[in-house]
C-alpha positions as CSV (number, residue, x, y, z in Angstrom):
1,M,81.6,131.0,48.4
2,H,84.9,131.5,50.2
3,D,83.8,129.0,52.9
4,Y,83.0,126.5,50.2
5,I,86.4,126.9,48.5
6,R,88.2,126.7,51.8
7,Q,86.5,123.4,52.7
8,V,87.3,122.0,49.2
9,L,91.0,122.9,49.6
10,V,91.0,121.4,53.1
11,R,89.6,118.1,51.8
12,Q,92.1,118.0,49.0
13,E,95.0,118.5,51.4
14,L,93.6,115.8,53.7
15,A,93.3,113.4,50.8
16,T,97.0,114.1,49.9
17,M,98.1,113.5,53.5
18,I,96.1,110.3,53.8
19,S,97.6,108.8,50.6
20,S,101.1,109.5,51.8
21,P,103.1,106.7,53.6
22,H,102.5,107.7,57.2
23,T,101.5,105.6,60.2
24,M,97.7,105.5,60.2
25,L,95.8,106.4,63.3
26,T,92.9,104.4,64.7
27,V,89.6,105.8,66.2
28,G,90.1,107.1,69.7
29,K,92.6,109.2,71.6
30,L,95.9,110.0,70.0
31,P,98.7,107.7,71.2
32,H,100.4,109.1,74.3
33,S,103.8,109.1,72.5
34,L,102.4,111.1,69.6
35,L,100.5,113.5,71.8
36,K,103.5,114.1,74.0
37,R,105.6,114.9,70.9
38,L,103.0,117.4,69.6
39,L,102.5,119.1,73.0
40,S,106.3,119.6,73.3
41,K,106.0,122.1,70.5
42,V,103.7,124.3,72.5
43,E,105.4,127.4,74.1
44,I,103.5,129.5,76.6
45,S,104.9,132.9,77.6
46,D,101.9,134.1,79.6
47,S,102.8,133.8,83.3
48,R,99.2,133.6,84.3
49,V,98.9,130.2,82.7
50,L,99.5,128.0,85.6
51,L,99.0,124.7,83.7
52,G,99.0,124.3,80.0
53,P,98.4,121.2,77.9
54,Q,99.9,118.1,79.4
55,V,99.3,114.3,78.9
56,G,97.0,113.1,81.6
57,E,95.8,116.5,82.9
58,D,92.1,117.2,82.4
59,A,92.1,120.9,81.9
60,A,94.1,124.2,81.8
61,L,94.6,126.5,84.8
62,I,94.7,130.3,84.5
63,D,95.5,132.6,87.4
64,M,92.7,135.0,88.2
65,G,94.0,136.4,91.4
66,D,92.2,134.9,94.4
67,T,90.8,132.1,92.2
68,V,92.0,129.9,89.4
69,L,90.0,129.6,86.1
70,V,89.8,126.1,84.9
71,A,89.3,125.7,81.1
72,K,88.4,122.6,79.2
73,T,87.1,121.5,75.7
74,D,85.9,118.1,74.7
75,P,83.8,117.0,71.6
76,I,81.1,114.4,71.3
77,T,81.8,112.8,67.9
78,F,79.8,109.5,68.1
79,A,76.2,109.2,67.0
80,T,73.9,109.5,69.9
81,D,70.4,110.9,70.5
82,L,71.8,112.4,73.8
83,I,74.7,114.3,72.2
84,G,73.9,117.7,73.8
85,W,73.4,116.1,77.2
86,Y,76.7,114.2,76.8
87,A,78.7,117.3,75.9
88,V,77.8,119.0,79.1
89,Q,78.5,115.9,81.3
90,V,82.0,115.0,80.0
91,N,83.2,118.6,80.0
92,A,81.9,119.3,83.5
93,N,83.5,116.0,84.7
94,D,87.0,117.2,83.6
95,V,86.6,120.6,85.3
96,A,85.4,118.9,88.6
97,C,88.5,116.6,88.5
98,M,90.6,119.7,89.0
99,G,88.6,120.5,92.2
100,A,86.7,123.3,90.4
101,R,83.0,124.0,90.2
102,P,81.8,124.0,86.6
103,R,80.3,127.5,85.9
104,W,80.1,128.5,82.2
105,F,79.5,126.4,79.1
106,L,79.8,127.1,75.4
107,A,78.8,124.7,72.6
108,T,79.8,124.5,69.0
109,I,77.1,122.5,67.1
110,L,77.8,121.1,63.7
111,L,74.9,119.5,61.8
112,P,74.9,117.5,58.6
113,E,73.4,118.9,55.4
114,E,69.6,118.7,55.2
115,S,69.2,118.2,58.9
116,P,65.7,118.9,60.2
117,E,65.2,122.0,62.3
118,K,63.8,119.7,65.0
119,L,67.3,118.1,65.4
120,A,68.8,121.5,66.2
121,E,66.0,122.2,68.7
122,H,66.5,118.8,70.3
123,I,70.2,119.3,70.9
124,F,69.7,122.8,72.2
125,D,67.0,121.5,74.7
126,Q,69.5,118.9,75.9
127,L,72.2,121.5,76.4
128,I,69.9,123.7,78.4
129,G,68.5,120.9,80.5
130,A,71.9,119.4,81.3
131,C,73.3,122.8,82.3
132,R,70.3,123.5,84.5
133,E,70.9,120.1,86.3
134,L,74.5,121.0,87.1
135,D,73.9,124.7,87.9
136,I,76.0,125.7,84.8
137,S,75.2,128.8,82.7
138,L,75.1,128.3,78.9
139,V,76.8,131.5,77.8
140,G,77.4,131.1,74.1
141,G,78.9,129.1,71.3
142,H,78.4,128.6,67.5
143,S,76.1,126.5,65.3
144,E,76.2,125.6,61.6
145,V,75.3,123.1,58.9
146,T,78.5,121.8,57.4
147,F,79.9,119.5,54.7
148,D,80.7,115.8,54.9
149,L,79.1,115.0,58.2
150,R,77.2,111.7,58.7
151,H,75.8,112.8,62.1
152,P,75.9,115.8,64.4
153,I,79.0,116.8,66.3
154,V,78.9,118.9,69.5
155,V,82.1,120.5,70.8
156,G,81.8,121.7,74.4
157,Q,83.9,124.3,76.1
158,I,83.6,124.8,79.8
159,L,85.0,127.2,82.4
160,G,85.1,126.6,86.1
161,E,86.7,128.2,89.1
162,V,88.4,127.1,92.3
163,K,90.4,128.6,95.1
164,R,94.1,128.2,94.3
165,S,94.6,126.1,97.5
166,N,92.0,123.6,96.4
167,V,93.3,122.8,92.9
168,V,93.8,119.1,92.3
169,L,96.1,117.8,89.5
170,T,96.3,114.4,87.9
171,S,100.0,114.6,88.4
172,G,99.6,115.2,92.2
173,A,99.6,111.5,93.2
174,Q,102.2,110.7,95.8
175,L,104.2,107.5,96.6
176,D,102.1,105.1,98.8
177,D,98.9,107.0,98.2
178,V,95.8,104.8,98.3
179,L,93.9,104.5,95.0
180,I,90.1,105.0,95.4
181,L,87.5,104.3,92.7
182,T,83.9,105.5,92.9
183,K,81.0,103.5,91.5
184,T,82.0,100.8,89.1
185,I,84.2,100.4,86.0
186,A,83.0,100.8,82.5
187,L,79.7,102.4,83.2
188,E,79.5,104.5,80.1
189,G,80.8,101.8,77.8
190,T,78.2,99.3,79.2
191,A,75.4,101.7,78.6
192,L,76.4,102.6,75.1
193,L,76.9,99.0,74.0
194,A,73.5,98.1,75.5
195,R,72.0,100.7,73.2
196,E,74.1,100.2,70.1
197,A,74.2,96.3,70.2
198,A,70.9,95.6,71.9
199,E,69.8,93.1,69.2
200,H,73.2,91.3,69.2
201,L,73.0,91.0,73.0
202,K,69.4,89.8,73.0
203,S,70.0,87.2,70.3
204,S,73.0,85.9,72.3
205,G,70.9,85.3,75.4
206,M,71.1,88.5,77.5
207,Q,67.8,89.1,79.1
208,P,65.8,92.2,77.9
209,N,65.4,93.5,81.4
210,L,69.2,93.4,81.9
211,I,69.8,95.1,78.6
212,E,67.4,97.9,79.6
213,Q,69.1,98.1,83.0
214,A,72.5,98.4,81.4
215,S,71.3,101.1,79.0
216,N,70.0,103.1,81.9
217,L,73.4,103.2,83.6
218,L,73.9,106.6,81.9
219,F,71.4,108.0,84.4
220,N,71.5,105.5,87.3
221,P,74.0,105.8,88.8
222,G,74.8,108.2,85.9
223,I,78.0,109.4,84.3
224,S,78.5,112.6,86.2
225,I,81.3,112.6,88.7
226,V,80.8,116.2,89.7
227,P,79.2,115.4,93.1
228,E,81.9,113.1,94.3
229,A,84.8,115.2,93.0
230,L,83.6,118.3,94.8
231,T,82.7,116.4,98.0
232,A,86.2,114.9,98.1
233,S,88.2,118.0,97.1
234,E,86.3,120.3,99.4
235,N,86.6,118.1,102.5
236,F,89.8,116.1,102.1
237,N,93.4,116.6,101.1
238,I,93.1,114.9,97.7
239,H,96.4,114.5,95.9
240,S,95.1,113.5,92.5
241,M,91.8,113.0,90.7
242,H,91.1,111.7,87.2
243,D,88.0,110.3,85.4
244,P,88.7,107.3,83.2
245,T,87.1,107.9,79.8
246,E,88.4,106.4,76.5
247,G,90.4,103.3,77.1
248,G,88.6,102.7,80.4
249,I,90.0,102.2,83.9
250,A,93.3,100.8,82.7
251,T,94.0,103.9,80.6
252,G,92.9,106.2,83.4
253,L,95.3,104.5,85.8
254,H,98.2,104.7,83.3
255,E,97.5,108.4,82.8
256,I,97.8,109.0,86.6
257,A,101.0,107.1,86.7
258,T,102.5,108.8,83.7
259,A,101.5,112.3,84.9
260,S,102.8,111.7,88.4
261,G,106.0,110.0,87.4
262,L,105.2,107.0,89.6
263,G,104.2,103.4,89.3
264,L,101.0,101.8,90.7
265,E,99.6,98.5,91.8
266,V,95.9,97.6,91.4
267,S,94.1,94.4,92.4
268,L,91.8,92.9,89.8
269,D,89.6,91.4,92.5
270,L,89.1,94.8,94.1
271,L,87.9,96.5,90.9
272,P,84.1,96.8,91.1
273,I,82.2,95.6,88.1
274,L,78.5,95.2,87.5
275,P,77.0,91.8,86.4
276,E,75.5,93.5,83.3
277,T,78.9,94.9,82.4
278,Q,80.5,91.4,82.6
279,I,77.7,89.9,80.5
280,V,78.0,92.5,77.8
281,C,81.8,92.1,77.6
282,D,81.6,88.3,77.5
283,I,79.1,88.3,74.7
284,L,80.9,90.9,72.6
285,G,84.4,89.6,73.4
286,L,85.6,92.8,75.0
287,N,87.8,93.6,78.0
288,P,86.0,95.7,80.6
289,L,89.3,97.2,81.7
290,G,89.5,99.0,78.4
291,L,85.9,100.0,78.1
292,L,84.7,103.7,78.3
293,G,84.7,104.6,81.9
294,S,82.9,107.9,82.4
295,G,80.8,107.8,85.6
296,S,83.6,106.7,87.9
297,L,86.3,108.7,89.5
298,I,89.9,107.7,90.5
299,L,91.2,109.5,93.5
300,T,94.5,109.3,95.4
301,L,95.2,110.4,99.0
302,A,97.1,109.4,102.1
303,P,96.2,105.9,103.4
304,E,95.1,107.3,106.8
305,E,92.4,109.5,105.2
306,A,90.9,106.8,102.9
307,P,88.4,105.3,105.3
308,A,86.9,108.7,106.2
309,L,86.6,109.6,102.5
310,I,84.9,106.3,101.6
311,N,82.4,106.9,104.5
312,T,81.7,110.5,103.6
313,L,81.0,109.5,100.0
314,K,78.7,106.7,101.2
315,R,76.7,109.1,103.3
316,V,75.9,111.1,100.1
317,G,74.9,108.0,98.2
318,I,78.2,107.3,96.3
319,N,79.9,104.0,96.6
320,A,83.7,104.0,96.7
321,T,86.3,101.2,96.8
322,T,90.0,101.0,97.6
323,I,91.6,99.4,94.5
324,G,95.3,99.7,95.0
325,R,98.2,102.0,95.8
326,M,100.8,104.3,94.1
327,A,104.2,102.7,93.8
328,K,107.8,103.5,92.9
329,P,108.4,104.3,89.3
330,S,110.6,101.2,89.0
331,E,107.7,99.0,89.9
332,G,105.7,100.2,86.8
333,A,101.9,99.8,86.5
334,T,100.9,96.3,87.6
335,L,97.7,94.4,87.9
336,V,97.5,91.8,90.7
337,T,95.5,88.7,89.7
338,S,94.9,85.3,91.3
339,N,97.9,84.0,89.2
340,G,100.3,86.8,90.3
341,S,101.2,90.3,89.1
342,I,101.1,91.2,85.4
343,P,101.6,94.5,83.6
344,L,98.5,96.6,83.6
345,P,97.0,96.2,80.1
346,Q,97.2,99.1,77.7
347,F,94.5,99.9,75.2
348,P,95.6,101.9,72.1
349,Q,91.9,101.9,71.2
350,D,88.8,102.0,73.4
351,E,87.0,98.7,73.5
352,V,83.7,100.4,72.4
353,A,85.4,101.9,69.4
354,R,87.0,98.6,68.5
355,Y,83.7,96.8,68.6
356,L,81.9,99.5,66.5
357,T,84.7,99.6,63.9
358,E,84.9,95.8,63.6
359,S,81.2,95.0,63.7
């Protein structure tokens, strides 16, 4: 009964807040300006916290002596039949971006009222399977059936560890570093749209085999960046790593520039994009630069090391491309096109979220 009363009060408070004259937020990440203001309120007195919450950084760092504990949490809030699998992948990616091996995973599973038991079992099986694939231990969590949900939500929490000397920060990019991108842009967004908008795409002329091929991008080449992140960080002097998620490659690049206090220059012609991604975006009227980007990894390192990194990744089956360079702060974040340089676009809302809310 106490839980019921608490949830009723929370809903009443939220209703009051929503009806008051404030700026309304759209689906997706909080705006950087708002997030920066909120995070400025956080005070950390524990000296063992090496890195707390910061815009652009993928996880927290805690001093454990010889090693550093890397801690991350990320939810899966969109409806998907792969929600448990997704939760492990996206959290493991963020830990690997810090140069750490993902080790221990916890999951909070929230189910709508009157969910079948089979749904809970399905999500658990996905969590167990995904953890097994990445050699991660599923060590705990929480599960409940709760109010006012239209579909399941899974919140993942993951811990990894890394030697202090091997920690990589988003903010570590240096002036004149080369920008490297693995695989292609907008992998995750292409796959999700191929699944969510299959009929629209088919009726607009996209061939069924291409739609299926696009939907399978989740698994081939896949959205895990753990292999390339660990290969790079354990064998090269990587200055910065970041995986573009909501807001796509453009947002990921902006986050590196902001975190590092630098500008950057990226060539549009060098950004790798699959034909199926371009077709999906053309039909749905979306910009691939702002499309969910899990599955690719942005790295920066000294120019003289870039060829060796690209060759090493190629030997383990991962394509990588030079897409630009880090620049002076005064140069800003620019996109070089055939018609000259323009400001790198900003996406306050991911293109997938925009399509789903407008359709």
